[in-house]
Structure formats: C-alpha cells, structure tokens
C-alpha positions in Angstrom: -5.9 31.7 -41.7 -2.3 31.2 -40.8 0.6 30.7 -43.2 3.7 28.6 -42.8 7.1 30.3 -43.0 8.6 27.2 -44.4 11.4 27.3 -41.8 12.2 24.6 -39.3 10.3 24.7 -36.0 12.2 26.0 -33.1 13.2 23.2 -30.7 10.9 23.0 -27.6 12.5 24.2 -24.4 12.9 21.1 -22.2 10.8 21.2 -19.1 13.1 21.3 -16.0 12.9 18.2 -13.9 11.1 18.7 -10.6 13.2 18.3 -7.5 12.3 15.0 -5.7 12.4 14.1 -2.1 14.9 11.2 -1.8 12.9 9.7 1.1 9.2 9.7 0.1 10.1 9.8 -3.7 7.6 12.7 -4.3 8.2 16.2 -5.6 9.6 18.3 -2.9 6.6 20.7 -3.0 4.3 17.7 -2.2 6.7 15.8 0.1 4.9 13.7 2.7 7.8 13.1 5.1 6.2 15.4 7.7 3.5 12.8 8.2 5.9 9.9 8.8 5.1 8.5 12.3 8.0 6.1 13.0 6.7 3.2 15.1 8.2 -0.2 16.1 6.1 -3.2 15.0 6.7 -6.7 16.3 4.9 -8.4 13.4 7.0 -7.9 10.2 5.1 -6.3 7.3 5.8 -7.1 3.7 4.1 -4.7 1.3 3.7 -6.0 -2.3 2.8 -2.9 -4.4 1.3 -3.0 -7.8 3.4 -0.9 -10.3 0.4 1.3 -11.1 0.4 2.5 -7.4 4.0 3.7 -7.3 3.3 7.1 -8.7 -0.2 7.5 -7.3 -0.2 10.7 -5.2 -3.2 9.3 -3.2 -1.5 6.1 -2.3 -0.7 5.3 1.3 1.8 2.4 1.0 4.9 4.5 1.0 3.9 6.4 4.1 3.1 3.1 5.8 6.5 1.7 4.9 8.4 4.7 6.1 6.5 4.7 9.3 6.9 1.0 10.3 10.4 0.2 11.4 10.0 -3.5 10.6 8.6 -3.4 7.1 9.7 -4.0 3.5 8.1 -2.7 0.2 8.5 -4.6 -3.1 7.0 -3.5 -6.4 5.6 -5.8 -9.0 2.6 -7.6 -10.4 4.1 -11.0 -11.0 7.1 -11.9 -8.8 9.7 -14.4 -9.8 8.8 -17.6 -7.7 12.3 -17.8 -6.2 12.3 -14.2 -5.2 8.8 -14.4 -3.6 9.7 -17.5 -1.7 12.7 -15.7 -0.3 10.5 -12.8 0.8 8.2 -15.4 2.4 11.2 -17.0 4.3 10.2 -19.7 6.8 11.8 -17.8 9.7 8.3 -16.2 10.2 4.8 -17.4 9.6 3.3 -15.4 6.7 -0.3 -14.3 6.9 -2.0 -12.6 4.0 -4.2 -9.6 4.7 -7.0 -10.5 2.4 -10.6 -11.5 2.8 -12.0 -15.0 1.9 -14.1 -14.5 -1.2 -16.7 -16.6 -3.1 -14.7 -16.3 -6.3 -11.7 -18.2 -5.0 -12.8 -21.6 -6.2 -14.1 -20.3 -9.6 -10.6 -18.8 -10.3 -8.9 -22.0 -9.4 -6.9 -20.5 -6.5 -5.1 -22.8 -4.1 -7.2 -23.0 -0.9 -5.8 -20.9 1.9 -4.4 -22.6 4.9 -6.3 -22.1 8.1 -5.2 -19.3 10.5 -4.2 -20.8 13.8 -5.2 -18.4 16.7 -2.4 -19.9 18.8 0.0 -18.0 16.6 -1.1 -14.8 18.3 0.8 -15.9 21.4 4.0 -15.5 19.3 3.5 -12.4 17.3 7.2 -11.9 16.9 7.2 -14.9 14.6 4.5 -13.5 12.3 4.8 -11.7 8.9 1.8 -9.8 7.6 1.7 -9.7 3.7 -0.2 -6.8 2.3 -1.2 -6.3 -1.4 -1.2 -2.6 -2.3 -3.5 -1.9 -5.3 -7.1 -1.5 -6.3 -9.4 -4.5 -5.6 -9.0 -5.6 -9.2 -5.2 -5.2 -9.3 -4.7 -7.0 -6.0 -6.9 -9.8 -7.1 -4.8 -10.2 -10.2 -1.6 -10.2 -8.1 -3.0 -13.0 -6.0 -4.0 -14.9 -9.2 -0.5 -14.5 -10.8 1.5 -15.4 -7.7 0.6 -19.0 -6.6 2.8 -18.8 -3.5 0.4 -16.2 -2.1 -2.7 -18.2 -2.6 -2.2 -20.8 0.0 -1.1 -18.4 2.8 -3.4 -18.2 5.8 -5.6 -15.1 5.5 -6.5 -12.5 8.0 -9.8 -10.8 7.1 -10.7 -7.6 9.0 -14.0 -7.3 10.7 -15.7 -4.5 12.7 -13.2 -1.8 11.6 -13.9 1.9 12.0 -15.1 3.9 9.0 -12.3 4.8 6.6 -10.6 8.1 6.9 -9.6 7.8 3.2 -11.9 10.6 1.9 -9.7 11.4 -1.1 -10.2 8.1 -2.9 -13.5 6.6 -3.9 -14.3 3.2 -2.3 -16.2 0.6 -4.2 -17.5 -1.1 -1.1 -18.6 0.6 2.2 -16.0 -1.2 4.3 -13.0 -0.7 2.1 -10.0 0.8 3.7 -6.7 2.3 2.5 -3.7 0.1 2.6 -2.3 2.0 5.6 -5.6 1.8 7.6 -6.1 -1.9 6.8 -2.5 -2.7 7.9 -2.7 -0.7 11.1 -5.9 -2.4 12.1 -4.4 -5.8 11.3 -1.3 -5.1 13.3 -3.4 -4.0 16.2 -5.2 -7.3 16.1 -2.1 -9.4 15.7 -0.1 -7.6 18.3 -3.2 -7.4 20.6 -2.7 -3.6 21.2 -5.5 -1.5 19.9 -3.8 1.9 20.7 -0.2 1.3 19.7 -0.6 2.4 16.1 -3.0 5.3 16.7 -0.2 7.9 15.9 -0.1 6.5 12.4 -3.8 6.9 11.9 -3.4 10.5 13.1 -0.6 11.1 10.7 -2.7 9.5 7.9 -5.4 12.1 8.6 -2.8 14.9 8.0 -1.7 13.2 4.8 -5.3 13.0 3.5 -5.9 16.6 4.4 -2.7 17.6 2.5 -3.9 15.7 -0.6 -7.4 17.1 -0.4 -6.0 20.6 -0.3 -4.5 20.0 -3.8 -7.9 19.1 -5.1 -9.4 22.3 -3.7 -6.5 24.5 -4.6 -4.2 22.8 -7.1 -0.5 23.9 -6.7 1.2 25.4 -9.7 2.6 23.0 -12.2 2.0 19.2 -12.5 2.9 18.3 -9.0 0.6 15.4 -8.3 
C-alpha cells in the first residue's frame, strides 16, 4: 500500500513539440516529401478533404495535392454555399469523381447531370472534384453540400487492383484517393501513362507507412 505525502504534485514536464515539415505537414521523422512526384495536369483537380482525414498518416490526399501542379485542397465537411460555388467557378466544367449508387433517390439527392463525352475533347476546360474520406464520410459530405449533388459524375471502371495495402478496403474495387484520381485523370486526359510516376511514388509512400507498422518508430510519430 502506498501513502500520500500530502504535498502538491510536481508539475508534469511538458512534452516537447515535434518538429513538423512545413510542406507535407507531417512530423519531420515521417516526412513524405521524398515521394512527391511533381506532374502537370491539364484537368484541374479540386480535393475536398473531410476534417478527420487531415491528420491520418495513411491518407494520400496531401501527397496527391503536392504532386499535381494544377490542384487545390480544401478541408471541411459542410462548406458555405457561396464558398463552394466559388470553388466550382463556371470557368471550367466540374465533374464529380463518384459512382452512381442506388441510395441516391432514397436520400433525396439532386439527380446528377449527365456526363457529356464530347467534353473530353476539351479537357483543359474540365475540373475533377474529389471527395477525400471514408465511404461513409464522403457520402455525408455529398449529402450536406447540395451544390455537389447535381454535378456530372465520373465513375471508374476496369481499374487495376489497389496498391493501398495499409488501409482496409470495404469493397474489392475500392481505391485510395490518390489512385482513383490518377486513373480518372488518365481517362479524362486520354493518357494512360502520364501519371504512372505518381503511382510509383505512391508505392514508396505505402511502403514507408507499412514499415512503421512492422517497426514503429520511437515516440508518437504517426
């Protein structure tokens, strides 16, 4: 049995803040900047990231954003309508990277406009809108932001198996945000090989994250 001395407890020593990379926003010991594969993309990419994904070490959206020269990343679950409309400015045709699902009508979502294949002839006028989050979270983002619901959708078909071995998929054909965006860009820009360097870089990123699971680094670095 222990006894109390009756004195005041000594103040806890504050834990020193971990040095953070200013570019990838991760601790310097787990920086992912080495995997950034800077590539030009004709189709503009707008990444809408759920707040719960921001600090997820396994997330690929930040690497995607840093790698694509013509991309923008915004964080939020519900966006102010005027801000979202500005992001979806009419200078480009916005296309949502999202599958058509049977639940759309039951949720009361605005029907998506049809995708016009003729737009592919002017890919420089396209904007690909990507929702970064789990299936449940991205579904909620779509539900909470009516401006996204009516956008033409680009479902992916016949994609290669995912390289995303560090995160459990709920469906066999689920891909990481980075992979799905790369395959969508290849389709929209009609260039199946242009973004291969980014898939190669993603493999390195996945291997780095897997190494932390096999041999965790000292301290809370993930």
